[in-house]
Steps between C-alpha positions, in 0.01 A plus 500: 500500500504828689242765573605837365373840612644842526445865418648659186586861453444658157694756302394644163743707290755466782290651784260351754128478436447504875302256708276250325183359654491116505789436264536479123302253287678383182266340244576332174297341224583296194335576169399212270310460176269212566477252216145372425435280198163381371613135530437518878215743517579789737775309681824686552765274343815702566634838600756709313708711741473874416710666772452613856392805701603617846346759729565621853252632750553686826361781712711804578466633852731798464373676190768770528801260532792565268386275215132458574411759241700309238283200576163670456593790268781382267424725204614829657704632792216695660168350614214601268735607217556254216809587298524177303348543152235255381656242267815454706582139597571381852795283400629667183505843668629365836204624697513198735694479823695222674307354794728335753356292783740417786421253781539639850825377658450223756174366348463156343447676167846649522669170578278254298440743217452669290700760690429752228284521187582752227242584236678747271203595280201582723238770457138567605271248334301613203151631576552462879293749687718646773287620793615738773248563777540848655354451843583494872630141459838386373552552129550151364546480124449170321748440219511245222802485283586328172836325473633511144734216394832537318677243291799333661842494350739222402358157573176664623450712184160340435388535864258757629638638825268694730756537782771345704506321838793485736 
């Protein structure tokens, strides 16, 4: 057993998102259809796996970093201008971006892993209310992203892949 800690830097669409406050939180959940039959009352008897979901959460400290805008405004190239038409799909229309997290060299995270995490299909989470406080204090922008899976290839053709670890 080993304790692992270490800062990660983040790039989105091949450019930095800038400094992140208190790291990046990756969350996942598994979806199941719960099986309840009348022979046991309201007792759950089994669960039928129905897939998985993954989200990421972090707080941008440099709202004007190279790719920060891509994190909080992915549907246009200029803040406050939406150029993506309603009805377009995040994955089908390639509106997502690759989020790459890289452990800082010399930290336990870099040596004990994962040294890098690549999530190729990430985009702002649906219905997430991005807030930007315009004040005399630092502009910190909370971000929540959805990670869309892709099917693997070859022996992993039936596998949902959200990302890769190295």
